[in-house]
C-alpha positions as CSV (number, residue, x, y, z in Angstrom):
1,X,185.5,-17.9,-4.1
2,X,186.2,-16.8,-7.7
3,X,182.9,-15.4,-9.0
4,X,183.4,-17.3,-12.5
5,X,186.2,-18.1,-14.8
6,X,187.0,-14.7,-16.0
7,X,189.9,-12.7,-14.5
8,X,189.1,-10.8,-11.6
9,X,188.7,-6.9,-12.4
10,X,191.3,-4.2,-11.1
11,X,190.7,-0.8,-9.9
12,X,191.0,1.6,-12.7
13,X,189.6,5.1,-11.9
14,X,187.6,7.1,-9.4
15,X,185.6,10.0,-11.4
16,X,185.1,13.7,-10.2
17,X,183.1,16.5,-11.0
18,X,185.1,19.9,-10.4
19,X,184.8,23.3,-11.6
20,X,187.9,23.7,-12.5
21,X,189.5,20.3,-13.2
22,X,193.3,21.5,-13.9
23,X,193.4,23.1,-10.1
24,X,192.2,20.1,-9.1
25,X,194.7,18.0,-10.1
26,X,197.6,20.6,-9.2
27,X,196.1,20.3,-5.4
28,X,196.4,16.9,-5.6
29,X,199.4,16.1,-6.7
30,X,200.9,19.1,-4.6
31,X,199.7,17.4,-1.5
32,X,200.3,14.0,-2.9
33,X,203.5,14.3,-5.0
34,X,203.9,10.7,-6.1
35,X,201.0,11.4,-8.4
36,X,201.6,13.2,-11.6
37,X,199.5,14.8,-13.9
38,X,198.0,13.4,-16.8
39,X,195.1,13.0,-19.0
40,X,193.2,10.0,-20.3
41,X,190.1,9.7,-22.5
42,X,190.0,13.1,-22.7
43,X,189.6,13.9,-19.1
44,X,192.4,16.1,-16.8
45,X,193.8,13.6,-14.3
46,X,196.1,12.5,-11.2
47,X,198.0,9.2,-11.8
48,X,198.9,7.4,-8.6
49,X,201.7,5.2,-8.7
50,X,199.8,2.0,-7.7
51,X,198.2,2.7,-11.7
52,X,194.9,4.3,-10.3
53,X,193.5,7.3,-11.9
54,X,191.7,10.2,-10.2
55,X,189.4,12.1,-13.0
56,X,188.0,15.6,-13.3
57,X,185.1,16.0,-15.3
58,X,184.3,20.0,-15.9
59,X,181.1,20.9,-14.1
60,X,180.0,24.7,-13.5
61,X,177.4,23.6,-11.0
62,X,178.8,20.7,-8.8
63,X,177.4,20.5,-5.4
64,X,179.2,18.4,-2.6
65,X,176.1,18.6,-0.2
66,X,174.1,16.2,-2.6
67,X,175.5,13.3,-0.8
68,X,175.1,9.7,-2.9
69,X,176.8,6.2,-1.7
70,X,180.0,7.4,-2.8
71,X,181.4,9.3,0.4
72,X,184.8,10.1,0.1
73,X,188.5,8.5,-0.9
74,X,191.7,8.3,0.3
75,X,195.3,7.3,0.7
76,X,197.8,5.8,2.5
77,X,200.7,7.6,4.1
78,X,204.1,6.6,5.6
79,X,203.1,8.9,8.6
80,X,199.7,10.0,9.2
81,X,200.6,12.2,12.5
82,X,203.4,14.0,10.5
83,X,201.2,14.5,7.4
84,X,198.0,16.0,9.4
85,X,201.0,18.5,11.1
86,X,201.9,19.4,7.9
87,X,198.7,19.5,6.2
88,X,197.4,22.0,9.2
89,X,199.8,24.2,8.3
90,X,199.1,25.2,4.8
91,X,196.5,27.7,3.5
92,X,195.4,25.5,0.9
93,X,194.3,22.7,2.9
94,X,191.1,22.3,5.0
95,X,190.9,20.4,7.9
96,X,187.5,18.5,8.8
97,X,187.4,18.7,12.6
98,X,186.5,15.0,14.3
99,X,184.1,15.4,16.9
100,X,185.1,13.5,20.3
101,X,181.8,13.0,21.6
102,X,182.7,14.9,25.0
103,X,181.1,18.1,24.7
104,X,181.5,19.9,21.5
105,X,185.1,18.9,21.4
106,X,186.8,17.9,18.0
107,X,190.1,16.5,17.2
108,X,192.2,16.9,13.9
109,X,193.1,13.6,13.8
110,X,191.5,10.6,15.3
111,X,194.1,9.1,17.9
112,X,193.9,12.6,19.4
113,X,190.6,11.2,21.2
114,X,189.6,7.6,22.2
115,X,188.7,6.2,18.5
116,X,189.2,2.4,18.7
117,X,187.1,-0.4,20.7
118,X,189.2,-3.9,20.0
119,X,189.9,-3.8,16.6
120,X,186.7,-1.7,15.4
121,X,186.8,1.7,15.1
122,X,184.4,3.8,16.8
123,X,183.7,4.3,20.7
124,X,180.2,4.9,21.8
125,X,179.3,7.3,24.5
126,X,178.9,5.2,27.0
127,X,182.1,3.4,26.6
128,X,183.8,7.3,26.5
129,X,182.5,7.7,30.1
130,X,183.8,4.5,31.2
131,X,187.2,5.3,29.8
132,X,187.3,8.6,31.3
133,X,186.2,7.5,34.7
134,X,189.3,5.2,34.9
135,X,191.6,8.2,33.0
136,X,192.8,6.0,30.4
137,X,195.4,7.8,28.4
138,X,194.7,8.8,24.8
139,X,196.3,6.7,22.2
140,X,198.4,9.2,20.4
141,X,200.3,8.0,17.3
142,X,199.2,7.1,13.7
143,X,195.6,7.3,12.6
144,X,193.2,8.9,10.6
145,X,192.0,12.5,9.4
146,X,189.9,14.1,6.9
147,X,190.2,17.4,4.8
148,X,188.5,19.2,2.2
149,X,189.6,19.5,-1.3
150,X,188.7,21.2,-4.3
151,X,184.8,21.9,-5.1
152,X,184.1,20.4,-1.7
153,X,185.5,17.0,-2.2
154,X,186.4,15.2,1.1
155,X,189.4,12.8,1.2
156,X,191.2,10.6,4.2
157,X,194.5,10.0,5.0
158,X,195.5,7.0,7.5
159,X,199.0,5.4,7.7
160,X,202.0,4.1,9.4
161,X,201.7,0.9,7.5
162,X,205.2,0.7,6.5
163,X,204.2,1.5,3.0
164,X,205.0,3.9,0.5
165,X,202.4,6.8,-0.3
166,X,199.4,5.4,-2.3
167,X,195.8,5.7,-3.3
168,X,194.3,3.0,-1.4
169,X,190.3,3.4,-0.9
170,X,187.0,4.4,-1.6
171,X,184.7,4.7,1.8
172,X,180.6,4.3,0.8
173,X,177.1,4.3,2.5
174,X,175.4,0.8,2.1
175,X,172.0,0.5,3.0
176,X,172.8,-3.2,3.7
177,X,176.5,-3.6,3.8
178,X,176.8,-7.2,4.4
179,X,174.5,-7.2,1.6
180,X,176.7,-5.1,-0.1
181,X,179.9,-7.2,0.7
182,X,178.0,-10.7,-0.9
183,X,177.0,-8.8,-4.1
184,X,180.6,-7.4,-4.9
185,X,181.9,-11.1,-4.1
186,X,179.1,-12.7,-6.2
187,X,179.5,-10.2,-9.3
188,X,183.0,-9.8,-9.2
189,X,185.3,-12.5,-7.2
190,X,186.3,-9.8,-5.0
191,X,187.4,-10.9,-1.3
192,X,186.3,-9.5,1.5
193,X,188.5,-7.6,3.4
194,X,190.4,-9.5,6.4
195,X,188.4,-7.8,9.1
196,X,184.9,-8.7,7.1
197,X,185.9,-11.7,6.2
198,X,184.0,-14.1,8.4
199,X,180.2,-12.4,8.0
200,X,178.2,-15.0,9.0
201,X,175.2,-14.4,6.7
202,X,174.3,-15.4,3.4
203,X,171.8,-13.7,0.4
204,X,168.8,-14.4,2.6
205,X,169.7,-13.0,5.6
206,X,172.5,-10.2,4.9
207,X,169.6,-7.5,6.0
208,X,170.9,-6.8,9.4
209,X,169.3,-3.9,11.1
210,X,171.6,-0.6,11.8
211,X,173.0,-0.8,15.4
212,X,171.3,2.0,17.2
213,X,174.7,3.5,18.8
214,X,176.6,6.2,17.8
215,X,179.7,6.5,17.9
216,X,182.9,8.9,17.8
217,X,185.0,10.3,16.6
218,X,183.1,11.5,14.0
219,X,182.5,14.2,11.0
220,X,178.8,14.6,12.5
221,X,179.0,16.2,16.2
222,X,175.9,13.8,16.6
223,X,178.0,10.4,16.1
224,X,178.2,8.3,13.3
225,X,176.6,4.6,12.9
226,X,179.2,1.7,12.3
227,X,177.9,-0.8,12.4
228,X,177.0,-3.6,10.3
229,X,180.4,-2.4,8.3
230,X,181.7,-4.3,5.3
231,X,184.2,-4.1,2.5
232,X,186.0,-5.7,-0.4
233,X,189.7,-6.0,-1.7
234,X,189.9,-4.7,-5.3
235,X,193.6,-5.2,-6.2
236,X,195.5,-2.9,-3.5
237,X,192.4,-0.3,-3.3
238,X,189.6,-1.3,-0.4
239,X,186.0,-0.6,-1.0
240,X,184.8,-0.1,2.4
241,X,181.4,0.7,3.6
242,X,179.2,1.7,7.1
243,X,175.5,1.7,7.1
244,X,173.1,4.4,5.3
245,X,173.6,7.1,8.1
246,X,170.0,8.4,7.4
247,X,166.7,7.2,6.7
248,X,166.1,7.8,2.8
249,X,167.8,5.5,0.4
250,X,170.9,7.1,-1.0
251,X,170.4,8.6,-4.4
252,X,172.3,7.5,-8.0
253,X,175.9,8.9,-7.4
254,X,176.0,9.8,-11.2
255,X,175.9,13.6,-11.9
256,X,177.2,14.1,-8.0
257,X,180.6,15.2,-7.0
258,X,182.0,12.1,-6.7
259,X,180.1,10.5,-10.0
260,X,181.5,6.9,-10.4
261,X,184.4,4.2,-9.8
262,X,185.6,2.1,-12.2
263,X,186.9,-1.2,-12.8
264,X,189.3,-2.6,-15.9
265,X,188.0,-5.6,-17.6
266,X,189.7,-7.9,-20.3
267,X,186.4,-8.5,-22.4
268,X,183.8,-6.3,-21.8
269,X,181.2,-8.4,-24.0
270,X,181.8,-11.3,-21.7
271,X,181.5,-9.4,-18.7
272,X,178.4,-7.9,-19.7
273,X,176.7,-10.9,-20.6
274,X,177.6,-12.4,-17.5
275,X,176.5,-9.5,-15.1
276,X,173.1,-9.2,-17.1
277,X,172.5,-12.9,-16.5
278,X,173.1,-12.0,-13.1
279,X,170.5,-9.6,-13.0
280,X,172.8,-6.7,-12.8
281,X,171.6,-3.2,-13.5
282,X,173.2,-1.6,-16.8
283,X,172.9,2.4,-16.6
284,X,174.4,2.1,-20.0
285,X,175.9,-0.5,-22.5
286,X,179.1,-0.7,-24.0
287,X,180.4,2.8,-25.4
288,X,183.1,4.7,-26.9
289,X,185.9,6.1,-24.4
290,X,189.2,7.1,-25.5
291,X,190.3,4.2,-27.4
292,X,188.9,1.8,-25.6
293,X,184.9,0.8,-24.4
294,X,182.9,0.9,-21.4
295,X,180.1,0.3,-19.7
296,X,178.2,1.5,-16.8
297,X,176.2,-0.5,-14.2
298,X,174.8,0.5,-10.7
299,X,175.7,-1.1,-7.5
300,X,173.4,-2.3,-4.4
301,X,173.2,1.3,-3.0
302,X,173.0,3.0,-6.1
303,X,176.5,3.6,-6.6
304,X,177.3,4.1,-10.5
305,X,180.9,1.8,-11.7
306,X,181.9,2.4,-14.9
307,X,183.7,-1.4,-16.3
308,X,186.4,-0.4,-19.0
309,X,187.8,-2.4,-21.7
310,X,191.7,-3.0,-21.0
311,X,194.0,-2.0,-23.9
C-alpha cells in the first residue's frame, strides 16, 4: 500500500554523538572492513557498502545511559558465530552478555542457549523449564550477539544469510509497536517486514498491551518483553522494534548517543507538505546541511527522523 504518489524514501544515515568521532569511525571500519572512512556535510562518517552512512557528531558529554526509542543498530555478517569468536579475542571490543534465564548464566551469542519459540525470538522461563526437562539440545550455529562500541554504543551482529557484510537494521523501542508499524506505512509507504505483514489491527485498535512474559536470552538479567513487536523495511535496512521495556514514555532521541536516523527524499518541500497535512510533528523545518537541505520530524515514540533531500 503506497502512502501516495511520491517515491518511497531510502535509508540515508544513522547519526551518533561521540567524544572522538575519528576514533569511532576507525573502530567500525576495523571491525567491518567493507566500510570506509569518509565525511558528509562536515560530519566524520563511515560509509557502508549498501550506500548507508554512519555519522558522528562531536559531543564531549555524550551519555549512553540515557535511553530513548533508538536502541541499537547492527550488521549482517556472513558467519555470525565466527565473527563472534573473532570479536571475543579482541581487546578493543566488549562483548555484552546475553542472560539465559537459568540462574545468572549468560552466553556471548544467542544460539549458545535456547532462543526461539517457533519463529519468534525469545523463550519464557516456563518454556525453558520444559526444554530442560526433556533434555532438548542447545541449537548452536548462527545467531545474534551484542557488543559495545565507542562511547558505550550498542551494536549487534547476526548472520549466515548468504549475504555479504552490510549494515542492516536499527532496533527501537515503541510504546505501541503495532501502531508504529502502521505509522511508518501510512506516512512513508514502508512495507512491513515479512514476519509482521499480517498484524490483524488497524489504527483504531493497534494499542495492544505488552505481554507480561519476559523472555530470554536478554541483555537484562531479568529478561526482556518481546511482544507485541513490529517493523518495516526501508530498502535493505530494517527498522524493527519491541515494546517499551519500562513504564515511562521514551524521551526524545535528540541530544542522546543515538541522536536520529535519516531517510533520503527526492522533493523535500512536497514531503514536508504531505507529512504536515498528515499531522506529523516537525521538530525543524527545512534547513541547509552540506550541499543539500533537510528537515527533522518526530516518530511515534519520539525518535527523531531527518529527511534529507537527495542531490
